[in-house]
C-alpha positions in Angstrom: -74.6 115.2 -64.4 -76.6 116.4 -62.3 -75.6 119.8 -60.4 -76.4 121.0 -57.3 -78.5 123.9 -56.9 -78.8 126.8 -54.1 -82.9 126.0 -53.8 -82.2 122.2 -52.8 -80.2 123.8 -49.8 -82.4 122.7 -46.7 -79.6 125.6 -44.9 -78.5 122.6 -42.3 -75.1 122.5 -42.9 -74.3 118.9 -42.2 -77.6 117.8 -44.0 -76.7 120.1 -46.8 -73.1 117.8 -47.2 -74.7 114.7 -47.0 -77.7 115.4 -49.8 -74.8 116.7 -51.8 -72.5 113.5 -51.2 -75.4 111.7 -52.3 -76.1 113.7 -55.5 -72.1 113.0 -56.2 -73.3 109.4 -55.9 -75.7 109.3 -58.0 -73.9 111.1 -61.3 -71.0 108.3 -60.0 -73.6 105.7 -61.0 -74.6 106.6 -64.1 -71.4 107.5 -65.3 -70.3 104.5 -64.2 -73.6 102.8 -66.4 -72.4 104.5 -69.6 -68.9 102.8 -69.8 -67.6 99.5 -69.3 -67.2 98.9 -65.8 -67.0 95.4 -64.1 -70.1 94.3 -61.8 -68.2 93.9 -58.4 -67.8 98.1 -59.4 -71.2 98.6 -60.2 -72.2 96.4 -57.5 -69.8 98.1 -54.8 -70.7 101.6 -55.8 -74.7 100.4 -54.8 -73.7 99.3 -51.6 -71.8 102.7 -51.0 -74.9 104.8 -52.1 -77.3 102.3 -49.7 -74.9 102.5 -46.6 -74.6 106.6 -47.3 -78.0 107.2 -47.6 -78.7 105.0 -44.6 -76.4 107.1 -42.7 -77.8 110.3 -44.4 -81.7 109.1 -43.1 -80.2 108.0 -39.4 -79.3 111.4 -39.1 -82.1 113.2 -40.5 -84.2 111.1 -38.3 -82.4 111.3 -35.0 -82.4 115.3 -35.8 -86.1 115.2 -36.1 -87.0 112.7 -32.8 -84.6 115.5 -31.1 -86.5 117.9 -31.8 -90.1 116.1 -32.0 -90.7 117.0 -36.0 -94.2 116.6 -36.2 -93.6 115.6 -39.8 -91.2 112.7 -38.9 -93.7 109.5 -39.9 -93.7 110.3 -43.4 -90.4 111.0 -44.2 -89.2 108.2 -42.0 -91.5 106.2 -44.8 -89.8 107.9 -47.7 -86.4 107.2 -46.5 -87.5 103.5 -45.9 -89.2 103.3 -49.4 -85.8 104.8 -51.0 -83.4 102.5 -49.4 -85.9 99.8 -50.9 -85.8 101.5 -54.3 -81.7 101.4 -54.7 -82.1 97.9 -53.3 -84.2 96.9 -56.0 -82.1 98.4 -58.6 -79.4 96.8 -57.1 -80.4 93.2 -56.7 -82.3 93.8 -60.8 -78.6 94.9 -61.8 -77.4 91.7 -60.1 -79.5 89.2 -61.7 -78.8 90.5 -65.3 -82.0 92.2 -65.8 -81.4 95.3 -67.8 -82.1 98.2 -66.2 -80.9 101.2 -69.2 -78.3 103.7 -67.3 -81.2 106.3 -68.0 -83.8 104.9 -66.2 -81.7 103.9 -63.3 -80.2 107.8 -63.3 -84.2 109.3 -63.7 -85.5 107.3 -60.8 -82.9 108.1 -58.3 -82.6 111.4 -59.7 -86.6 112.6 -59.3 -87.1 110.3 -55.8 -83.6 112.8 -54.6 -84.9 116.5 -55.9 -88.9 115.1 -55.3 -87.7 114.8 -51.4 -85.6 117.8 -50.9 -87.8 119.9 -52.3 -91.2 118.5 -51.2 -90.5 116.7 -47.7 -87.0 117.8 -46.4 -88.3 121.8 -46.9 -91.3 121.1 -44.7 -88.2 120.4 -41.9 -86.6 123.2 -42.4 -88.9 126.3 -40.2 -89.4 123.7 -37.7 -86.2 122.6 -37.4 -84.4 126.4 -37.5 -87.5 127.7 -34.5 -85.2 125.6 -32.8 -82.0 126.6 -33.6 -80.6 123.8 -36.1 -78.3 125.3 -38.5 
């Protein structure tokens, strides 16, 4: 299981809470794959991840648009790519194409950690200069 690190914080309370929840869902997805769970339970968790990240991305994008963040387009493209990746993993799982738990977990975790550290951290000074906390 992966733990939240303070270095992941963007110092915007709502976004940090959402990032923590995404991490929690990714951890649950990993633990479910390493146990005997039904196909419908896994599909449900994939849907939960997809639905929540779409909500999170919408919230993040609304903040960026509201304050005219210049990196919005790059963020939006990354968000769309992540949703597509989750959907692709879900489709492969449902088609009985074995994706090992570790590959799935690494793929989701790598994207999540890279996205926060490399892209989300870029908007922090900009949004904070606009009073967002």
